[in-house]
C-alpha positions as CSV (number, residue, x, y, z in Angstrom):
1,M,-6.0,-18.4,3.8
2,S,-4.5,-15.0,3.0
3,W,-6.1,-12.1,4.8
4,F,-7.9,-13.6,7.8
5,A,-8.5,-10.8,10.2
6,L,-9.1,-7.1,9.9
7,L,-9.8,-4.1,12.2
8,D,-11.2,-0.9,10.7
9,C,-10.3,1.5,13.6
10,S,-12.9,4.1,12.5
11,T,-15.7,1.6,13.4
12,R,-13.8,-0.6,15.9
13,A,-15.6,-3.5,14.4
14,P,-13.3,-6.5,13.9
15,W,-13.6,-9.1,11.2
16,L,-12.4,-12.7,11.4
17,R,-12.5,-15.1,8.5
18,E,-14.6,-18.2,9.2
19,D,-11.8,-20.7,8.7
20,A,-9.6,-18.8,11.1
21,A,-12.4,-18.8,13.6
22,E,-12.9,-22.6,13.1
23,A,-9.1,-23.1,13.7
24,L,-9.4,-21.3,17.0
25,R,-12.4,-23.3,18.0
26,R,-10.5,-26.5,17.3
27,S,-7.3,-25.5,19.2
28,S,-6.4,-22.5,21.3
29,R,-2.7,-23.4,20.6
30,A,-3.0,-23.2,16.8
31,C,0.1,-21.5,15.3
32,V,0.7,-19.3,12.3
33,P,4.1,-20.4,10.9
34,T,4.0,-17.9,8.0
35,G,2.2,-14.6,8.1
36,S,2.1,-10.8,8.2
37,I,0.7,-8.0,10.4
38,L,0.0,-4.8,8.4
39,L,-0.8,-1.6,10.2
40,E,-1.4,1.9,8.8
41,T,-1.3,4.9,11.0
42,R,-1.1,8.7,11.1
43,L,1.8,10.1,13.0
44,S,1.2,12.4,15.9
45,P,1.4,16.0,14.8
46,D,2.6,17.1,18.3
47,A,5.6,14.7,18.1
48,R,4.5,12.6,21.0
49,P,5.6,9.0,21.4
50,Q,2.9,6.6,20.1
51,R,2.4,3.0,21.3
52,L,0.7,2.1,18.0
53,L,-0.3,-1.5,18.9
54,S,0.4,-3.6,22.0
55,Y,-0.8,-6.9,23.4
56,A,0.2,-8.9,26.5
57,R,-0.8,-12.4,27.7
58,R,0.5,-13.6,31.0
59,D,-0.7,-17.2,31.2
60,G,0.9,-20.3,29.7
61,G,4.4,-18.9,29.4
62,G,3.3,-15.5,28.3
63,A,3.5,-13.6,25.1
64,S,3.6,-9.9,24.2
65,F,3.8,-7.7,21.2
66,S,4.5,-3.9,21.0
67,L,4.9,-1.6,18.1
68,M,5.9,2.0,18.9
69,S,6.8,5.2,17.0
70,T,9.1,7.6,18.8
71,P,9.5,11.4,18.5
72,H,13.1,10.8,17.3
73,G,11.8,9.1,14.1
74,S,12.2,5.5,15.1
75,V,9.8,2.6,14.8
76,V,10.4,0.0,17.5
77,C,9.0,-3.6,17.5
78,V,9.3,-5.9,20.5
79,I,8.0,-9.5,20.4
80,A,8.3,-11.8,23.4
81,Q,7.3,-15.5,23.3
82,G,8.2,-17.4,26.5
83,G,11.9,-16.8,26.9
84,D,12.5,-15.6,23.3
85,V,12.6,-11.8,22.7
86,V,12.9,-10.0,19.4
87,H,13.7,-6.3,19.6
88,E,14.0,-4.4,16.2
89,V,14.4,-0.7,15.4
90,I,14.1,1.1,12.1
91,E,15.3,4.7,12.0
92,R,13.0,6.5,9.5
93,G,14.1,10.1,10.3
94,R,12.1,13.0,11.7
95,E,11.0,14.7,8.5
96,A,7.3,14.9,7.6
97,R,6.0,14.1,11.0
98,T,2.4,14.2,9.9
99,D,2.8,11.7,7.2
100,T,1.0,8.4,7.1
101,L,3.0,5.3,7.8
102,Q,2.5,1.7,6.9
103,V,4.3,-0.9,9.1
104,T,4.5,-4.5,8.0
105,L,5.8,-7.3,10.2
106,S,6.3,-10.6,8.3
107,W,7.7,-14.0,9.2
108,D,8.4,-17.5,7.9
109,V,9.6,-19.6,10.9
110,A,10.6,-22.6,8.7
111,K,13.0,-20.4,6.9
112,G,14.1,-18.5,10.0
113,L,12.9,-15.3,8.4
114,G,11.5,-12.2,10.1
115,R,11.1,-8.8,8.4
116,L,10.1,-5.4,9.6
117,V,9.2,-2.8,6.9
118,V,8.3,0.9,7.3
119,A,6.8,2.7,4.3
120,R,5.3,6.1,3.5
121,P,2.5,5.3,1.0
122,E,2.6,8.8,-0.6
123,T,6.4,8.6,-1.3
124,D,9.0,6.1,-2.4
125,L,10.3,5.6,1.1
126,V,10.6,1.9,2.1
127,L,12.9,0.8,4.9
128,T,13.4,-2.9,5.7
129,R,15.1,-4.8,8.5
130,D,15.5,-8.6,8.5
131,F,15.8,-10.6,11.7
132,T,15.3,-14.2,13.0
133,M,11.8,-15.2,14.1
134,P,12.4,-18.0,16.6
135,R,8.8,-19.2,17.1
136,A,5.5,-19.2,15.3
137,P,3.0,-16.9,17.0
138,L,-0.2,-18.4,18.3
139,L,-3.3,-17.7,16.1
140,A,-5.2,-16.6,19.2
141,D,-2.5,-14.0,20.1
142,L,-2.6,-12.6,16.5
143,V,-6.4,-12.4,16.4
144,A,-6.3,-10.5,19.7
145,L,-4.4,-7.7,17.9
146,T,-7.5,-7.0,15.8
147,H,-9.9,-7.2,18.8
148,P,-9.1,-4.2,21.0
149,Q,-10.4,-5.2,24.3
150,G,-8.7,-6.1,27.6
151,L,-5.2,-7.2,26.6
152,T,-4.9,-5.2,23.5
153,E,-4.3,-1.4,23.1
154,I,-4.4,0.6,19.9
155,D,-3.4,4.2,19.4
156,P,-6.3,6.5,18.3
157,D,-4.2,7.5,15.2
158,V,-4.1,3.9,13.8
159,I,-6.2,3.6,10.7
160,F,-6.4,-0.2,10.3
161,V,-4.7,-3.5,11.4
162,A,-4.8,-6.5,9.1
163,L,-3.5,-10.1,9.4
164,S,-2.4,-12.4,6.6
165,S,-1.2,-16.0,6.5
166,R,1.5,-15.2,4.0
167,I,4.4,-12.8,3.7
168,E,2.8,-9.7,2.2
169,P,4.8,-7.7,-0.5
170,V,6.0,-4.2,0.2
171,G,7.3,-1.4,-2.0
172,P,5.6,-0.1,-5.2
173,M,2.0,-1.2,-5.2
174,P,-0.6,-2.0,-7.9
175,S,-3.2,0.8,-8.0
176,L,-5.7,0.2,-10.8
177,A,-9.1,-1.6,-10.3
178,P,-9.4,-4.7,-12.6
179,S,-12.0,-2.9,-14.8
180,V,-9.8,0.0,-15.8
181,P,-9.5,0.0,-19.6
182,L,-6.0,0.8,-21.0
183,E,-5.4,1.6,-24.6
184,T,-3.5,-1.0,-26.6
185,A,-2.6,-1.5,-30.3
186,Q,-5.8,-3.5,-30.6
187,G,-8.0,-1.0,-28.8
188,P,-9.1,-0.7,-25.1
189,R,-8.4,-3.7,-22.9
190,L,-9.1,-4.2,-19.2
191,V,-5.9,-4.0,-17.1
192,M,-6.6,-7.3,-15.5
193,S,-6.4,-9.0,-18.9
194,L,-3.0,-7.6,-19.9
195,R,0.1,-9.9,-20.0
196,Q,3.8,-9.6,-20.5
197,G,4.5,-8.8,-24.1
198,D,1.3,-6.9,-24.8
199,V,1.6,-3.4,-26.2
200,V,0.0,-0.3,-24.6
201,R,-0.3,3.3,-25.7
202,A,1.8,5.7,-23.6
203,A,0.6,9.2,-22.8
204,G,2.7,10.7,-25.7
205,G,1.1,8.3,-28.2
206,A,3.9,5.8,-28.6
207,L,3.2,2.0,-28.3
208,V,5.3,0.4,-25.6
209,P,5.6,-3.2,-24.4
210,V,4.4,-4.4,-21.1
211,L,7.4,-6.0,-19.2
212,H,5.4,-7.4,-16.3
213,T,1.9,-7.2,-14.8
214,A,1.3,-7.2,-11.0
215,A,-1.8,-7.7,-8.9
216,R,-2.5,-7.6,-5.2
217,E,-5.5,-7.9,-2.9
218,V,-5.4,-5.5,0.0
219,P,-7.8,-4.1,2.7
220,A,-10.0,-1.4,1.1
221,L,-9.0,1.1,3.9
222,G,-6.5,3.9,4.4
223,S,-4.1,4.3,1.5
224,F,-5.8,1.4,-0.3
225,R,-9.3,2.9,-0.2
226,P,-10.7,3.0,-3.7
227,I,-11.4,6.3,-5.4
228,R,-13.7,6.8,-8.5
229,L,-12.3,9.4,-10.9
230,R,-15.3,10.9,-12.6
231,A,-15.8,11.7,-16.3
232,P,-15.6,14.1,-18.0
233,Y,-13.0,15.7,-15.7
234,F,-9.4,15.6,-17.0
235,G,-10.6,14.2,-20.3
236,L,-12.0,11.0,-19.0
237,Q,-14.7,9.5,-21.2
238,Q,-15.8,7.1,-18.5
239,D,-15.3,6.7,-14.7
240,V,-12.3,4.7,-13.6
241,V,-11.6,3.3,-10.1
242,V,-8.1,3.6,-8.6
243,S,-6.3,3.5,-5.3
244,R,-5.7,6.8,-3.4
245,H,-2.1,7.3,-4.5
246,Q,-2.6,6.5,-8.2
247,R,-1.5,9.6,-10.1
248,L,-2.9,11.2,-13.3
249,L,-0.7,12.9,-15.8
250,V,-2.5,16.1,-16.9
251,N,-1.6,18.8,-19.5
252,G,-3.3,21.7,-21.3
253,P,-3.4,25.5,-21.3
254,E,-4.8,25.6,-17.7
255,V,-1.8,23.6,-16.5
256,E,0.6,26.0,-18.2
257,Y,-1.2,29.1,-16.9
258,L,-1.6,28.0,-13.3
259,F,1.7,26.1,-12.8
260,G,4.1,27.2,-15.6
261,R,4.6,23.6,-16.7
262,E,3.5,21.5,-19.7
263,E,2.4,18.5,-17.5
264,V,1.8,17.8,-13.9
265,L,0.9,14.7,-11.8
266,I,-2.2,14.6,-9.6
267,P,-2.7,12.0,-6.9
268,A,-6.3,10.7,-7.0
269,T,-6.6,11.4,-3.3
270,A,-6.1,15.1,-3.9
271,L,-9.3,15.3,-6.0
272,V,-11.7,13.8,-3.5
273,D,-12.9,17.1,-2.0
274,G,-14.0,18.4,-5.4
275,Y,-16.3,17.2,-8.2
276,A,-13.7,15.2,-10.1
277,A,-13.4,12.2,-7.7
278,R,-15.2,10.6,-4.8
279,F,-14.5,7.6,-2.5
280,E,-15.9,4.4,-3.9
281,P,-18.0,2.1,-1.8
282,A,-16.0,-1.2,-1.6
283,P,-16.2,-4.6,-0.1
284,R,-13.8,-5.5,2.8
285,F,-10.9,-6.0,0.4
286,A,-10.0,-4.5,-3.0
287,R,-7.9,-6.0,-5.8
288,Y,-5.6,-3.8,-7.8
289,H,-3.5,-4.3,-10.9
290,Q,-0.6,-2.4,-12.5
291,I,1.8,-2.7,-15.5
292,L,5.5,-2.3,-15.6
293,L,6.9,-0.4,-18.6
294,P,10.5,0.1,-19.8
295,H,10.5,3.7,-18.8
296,H,8.7,5.8,-16.1
297,D,5.6,6.7,-18.2
298,A,1.9,7.1,-18.1
299,V,-0.6,5.0,-20.2
300,R,-3.7,6.2,-21.9
301,T,-7.1,5.2,-20.5
302,S,-10.5,6.5,-21.7
303,G,-9.1,9.9,-22.7
304,A,-6.8,10.4,-19.7
305,A,-3.4,9.3,-18.7
306,L,-2.5,7.2,-15.6
307,E,1.0,6.7,-14.2
308,S,2.4,3.2,-14.6
309,L,4.3,1.3,-12.0
310,Y,7.4,3.3,-10.9
311,I,10.3,1.2,-9.5
312,G,13.3,3.5,-9.6
313,R,16.5,1.6,-9.1
314,M,14.9,-1.2,-7.1
315,R,16.7,-3.8,-9.2
316,R,19.9,-2.8,-7.3
317,D,18.3,-3.5,-3.9
318,T,18.0,-7.3,-3.8
319,A,16.3,-7.3,-0.4
320,L,13.6,-4.9,-1.4
321,L,13.1,-6.5,-4.8
322,D,12.6,-9.9,-3.2
323,A,10.1,-8.5,-0.8
324,S,8.1,-6.6,-3.5
325,V,5.3,-7.6,-5.9
326,L,8.2,-8.2,-8.4
327,G,9.9,-10.7,-6.2
328,G,11.1,-13.7,-8.2
329,L,11.7,-11.8,-11.4
330,P,15.3,-11.9,-12.8
331,R,17.0,-8.6,-11.9
332,A,18.6,-8.4,-15.4
333,L,15.1,-8.2,-17.0
334,L,14.0,-5.2,-14.9
335,P,14.4,-1.6,-16.0
336,E,15.7,1.3,-14.0
337,H,13.2,4.2,-13.9
338,H,14.2,7.8,-13.7
339,R,11.6,10.4,-12.6
340,A,10.6,12.7,-15.4
341,G,10.6,15.7,-13.1
342,Y,6.8,16.4,-13.1
343,Q,5.4,18.6,-10.4
344,V,3.1,16.7,-8.1
345,L,0.1,18.8,-7.2
346,R,-1.2,19.2,-3.6
347,A,-4.8,18.9,-2.8
348,F,-5.8,22.6,-3.1
349,E,-3.8,22.9,-6.4
350,A,-5.6,19.9,-7.8
351,I,-9.0,21.2,-6.9
352,T,-8.2,24.6,-8.4
353,L,-7.1,23.0,-11.6
354,A,-10.2,20.8,-11.8
355,E,-12.5,23.9,-11.3
356,A,-10.5,25.8,-13.9
357,R,-11.0,23.1,-16.5
358,A,-14.7,22.7,-15.6
359,A,-15.4,26.4,-16.0
């Protein structure tokens, strides 16, 4: 298995993979020795404490799970299994109270590993805290987290809850649909076909080598919801599908006139309310790809430019590197990226620019 249960909180309709359902039918005491709980939520704009997700079972020794966000900027996780209690806190600060948060709880009981991660999808913020997970949770208890009835409570601001049977990566995420064509020395190639050592054309026209390719399957919800960028806006010669936080690098006289800069970055999600982009119907899960380049750069695609994977100085943070989609790569082979100082447009600015270029 990988992803085996999912709750889209907008519909309150849970999904459970058939092999997980079969495991439950065979044994109510089936365990999940390795896995992850991924939750995405909006934070309360009125700074109220939020019990994001909670569950309590009183029979057979009892078990409970609670994930909370406090007005003081903390994320608190409490797990009780019989006589074992895990209590972990991550201080994320009080800035940007209305941001979206992703919280990932992962464990591998055989290795004694537990990990709590808090991330803001629209920024580079990733906070991790490792702990010891003494027992494997029951499959039935985990599945109850995605079935909000009786013993389970979910805050109205939670967007989705997903369960996986592996430790899910955190940090910089792939954000290009498999069918996105990137320009190479041999012409356009689908991003899913690129490999280490291939050469792609950067936004400025130079040919640069691909250091690594990354791919990940995620719930097609929240920050992972696919967006179709529509041609001919921003120079696109064909539509491309990306995740919400994929950013376009845009230049031209309208950019200089409106923002006083040669180039700006536009998150795909900022364009959805206009003509240039729309949400893409998707199956339950979406697969995204991305390429790692020697420098923080954008790569040409069908007449436009899309930002490549930005990793900053992650090679210096061993814990985050090991937990990321680049985990297992030698640190010495990874670059250090420096932001080019582009202005990132807000939604109303992006729509204004799209309308100005369409006029």
